[in-house]
N, C-alpha and C positions, 0 to 999 in steps of 0.2 A: 790400659788395661784392664778390668776388673771380670776374671770371668764367674757365673754364678751358673751353678748345676746342682737343679736339685728336679724330681717330678714332680714333687706336690706345687702347683702354682700358686699358693697363698701363700710357701716362703719363699716362693720368686718374686713375686712383688710386693710383700714386706718387707725384703732385701732389696732389692731396687729404690722402694720407697723409703727407706732407711736413710739410702746413700744421696736421695733425693735430698729429701727434708733438710739432712744436716749439709748440705750442700760439696757434698762431693763429685757429683755430678747434674747439669744441668741440658744434656742430654738426654735420646729415649734408649730402652733396652733394646738390643742387640741379639735377637733370637738367631743362634747357628743352625741349631736342633732341638730335636726333640729335650726335655733336662738342659739342656744348654744355650749360656746366653753370656752377654756380655753388657759394661759399662766401660763408657773412655771419661778419665780425671787427669789429674794428675800428682806430683807427688803431693805439693803443698796442701791440696785441698782432701786429698786421703789423710795425711796426717791429723788436720786438722777435724774431719771426721769421727775418728777413732775414737781423739779426744770429747769432744759433743755427743756422742754415742754412749762413748766408758760413764761417763758424766753423772747421764741421765740413766745408764742401766744401776750403777752404785746408787745413785738419788731415790732409784726408786723399788730398788731392794730395802734399803735400809734406809726409809726417807729419816726418823728420829735419828739416825747414829750419830752424826755430824754437825747437830743441832750441841753449839757452843765450843766445839772442835777447833781451835787456831788452823786455818786455813780450809776450814770445810772440808767438801769431799775431793778436794781436787788434787790431794798427792797422789791418793790413793787412785783415782780416774788416770793419771798420766799415768802412773806403773801398769794399769791395765791396758791404757790404749798403748803403750809402748809392745805389754806382749802380745796385744791382740796384729798389731803392726806387726809382727816379729816370725807370728805364725801365717800369716800371709804370705809374705815375701819368702817364708821357710817351704810353701805350696807352690813353689814356683808353675807353670806350664807352658810350653809354646803353644799357642792356637795361632792358625791363622787362616782368615776369613776364607774361602772360596772363591768370593765375591770381587777380580781385582782391583777395583775403585770403591771403597767404603765412603760415605758420605754419613760425616756426623754431622747433626746440627745442633749446635747451643743459643739457650739467647744473648745476643749480642755478639755470637760471632757465627759465623757458616764459613767452614775449609769444607774441601774435597782433598783427600790424599790416595794416592796409588800404595799400592799392593809392592815394597819393593822386592818380593820376592819374586816375582814373577814366575809361579806353582801353577802348572797345568795339573786338575784331574787328569789321573788314569784312565785312557781312553782305549777300551779291549776293542774296538772294530778299528781304530786305525793302527794300534797294534796287528793285528791279524792280517788287515791288511799291507800291510810292511814287511811282515813275514811272507805272507802268499807270494809276494814280487821279488824277495830276495832267493825262495826258493825255483822260484821261475828263471830267474838271472843263473843260477846256477846249473838248473838243468841243461840251460841253453849253451853254456860254457862247455 
């Protein structure tokens, strides 16, 4: 999963469509909270995404610089893709959807996965009722 965190809707959609257009995902954007959501991908498609998008970045920024250059812009695009991927991996955080079952629909493949952590959100009312029961059992004893 790759998280996208920004309150700017245009930036969020632009990043999602970049992943989509370069083949990193074929699934929906999963919004978890205001300003945060994620996409689902795999290592191979993410690496391909960074190479393709880096090549386009280099060619868009320097359209004439690689004419007649042996190998074209691919050498610099590979270096840029490697740095961008390393930066993404460096900024890893664990985030777990609160929905215990996450349905991820992809073109040509549908699968449902359960959240293995079985983490329940904190329920203040349940905690209060358990504390009251414990107090009453202590008072009776």
